[in-house]
N, C-alpha and C positions, 0 to 999 in steps of 0.2 A: 053626201059624198059616197060614191060607190065603193064597196068593199072589194079589194083585190085579193084573190086567193093566195095563201101563203106560199104555195109551191111556185106561183108565178113570180112573186117578189123574191123568193130565194134564188130562182134561176136567173133573174135579172141582176140581182145584187152580187151573188157569189161568183158567177161565171165571168162576167165582164169580158166577154170574148170579142164580139163584133157589133158595132153600131149598125143598125139596119136602116132601110129606107123608111119613110114615113108610112106607118101602117094604115093611116087614114086615107091614103090614096087607093083608089080602086085599081086592081090589076087589069090587064087587057082581058076582055071577055066578061067583066063584072066580078062579083064576089068580094071577099075581103082578104086582106093579107094578115096573117098572124106571124108573130115573131117566133121562129123555130126555137125549141128548147136549147139552152146553152148559148144563145145569142142575146146581146144587149139591144134593147129597143132604144134607138137614138132619137126618137121623136119626142114631142111634147108629152105624150102619154107615158113614154118611158121615163122622162124626167119626173113626172108626177109620181109614178110608181116608186122610183128610186127615193125621192124625197119623203114619201110617206113612211118609209122605214125610220126616219128620224123622229117621226111623231108617234111611233108605236110605244106603248107603255113598256118601261124597262129597257129601252133602246140603249145600246152602248155607243154613245155619241163619239167618243174618242176613236173607237175602232171603225165606225162607219165613216168618219171623217178621214182617217188614215187611208182607208180604201180609195179615197178620192185623190190622194196625192199623185201628182203627175209623174209618169215615168219619163226618162230622158227624151224619148222621141215625141212625147206629147207637146213639148214646148215648140218644136219646129212645125208640128201639125196645127198649132193654134196661132202662132206669131210669125210674121214675115222677117226674113233675114237676120240681122244682128239682134233684133228684138227678142228672138228666141233665147239666145245665150244670155242676154241681159235679164230676162224674166227668170231663167233657171238660176242664175246667181242671186237674184233678188229674193226668190222664194226659198232658197236652200236652207237657210238657218231656221226659218219659221217651220218648215215641214220637218226637218231633222229634230227640232226641239219639241215637236208635238204641240206647237202653239196655235195651229189652225184647227179649230174645233167648231163644227157646225152644230148648233144646239138651240132648240126652242126654250123659251122661259116657261116656268110653271103656268099652266092654264092655256098655253098656246097650242091648240090642237088642230088648227086648220092651216092650210097652205094657200098662198097667193103666188101665182107664177106668171112671168112675162118672158117673151123671147124676142130676139132681134138678130138678124144675120149680120155678118161683118159688113156687108154692103149697106144695110139699113143704118148701122152705126156710123159708117163713113158719111152717108147722106144726111144723117141725123133726122130721120123720118119715123113716123108711126110710134110703136112702143119704145123704140130707141130714144126718141126725143121725150116722150111722155112718161116713161117709167124708169129709164136707166140713169145712173148718176152721171153728171156732166163730165167726169173724168174720162168716160169712154169716148166722148167727142174729141178730147185731146189726143188720145192714143189710137184712134180707129185706123189710122194709116198703117199701123203695125199689126193689124189683125189679118189673119189668113183668110182670103176670099172663100166663100162657101161654108164657113163655120157658123153655126147658130149658137148664140150666147144666151144664157138664161139668168134671170134675176128672180129672186123669190123672197118671200117673207113667211115666217111662222107667226100666226096671229091668234088671238082669242076669238071665239065665235062672234061674228057680227062686227068685228073690228077690222080696220085697214092699217093699223099701226102694230108694229111688232118687231121681231128680230129679222133684220134684212141682210141678205147675202146676195152676191153676184159672182159672175165668172164661171158658172157651171157650163161645161161643154162636153160633147161626146166626140172624141177624136181617137184615131187608131184603135177602134174597137172597144173603147172603154169610156166610162164617165170619169171626168176629172174636174177639178175646180181651181181657178186662178183668181182668188179674191182681190178686188180692187187693183186691177193690173196697172192702172196709171201710177200707182205708188212705186212700183218697181221699174217702170219704163221711163220715168222722168229723168 
């Protein structure tokens, strides 16, 4: 795994200002795109950088998780229509009570990551079908088009089993998480 400089991780995690375009896409005229300082990288690489903070020795998992709590406008950016209000109500108690904590178990030092767009979840294709819990298929009609959803696991080296999480999205310029959204949308 490539080591990411601390200043990059700090900028990504603390600023949470704006999700950018996928930096893996070449800009017109060639070259590469770098995420400007103070902006959040909303790509898969940005998700990996964000989640690597949870694997750092001595990480404050409660604080890192609380930083992922949705702001009021994040619900409408991730869910369609009435589902946004239903999700906000459904997650309210868990977030206010500090019950949502993303944390690897002892020895889990590696990250596995999968992504699927709302459209892929609706069509139930690719990683949506192969890697996401079936609950997403049930509620995909409530997901806002154009939003990419991430599922991840913290695992021990060489393992594919571990602590699994889902519902990570970058909306309204920040990373947030809506774990197991089918539970609050049923």
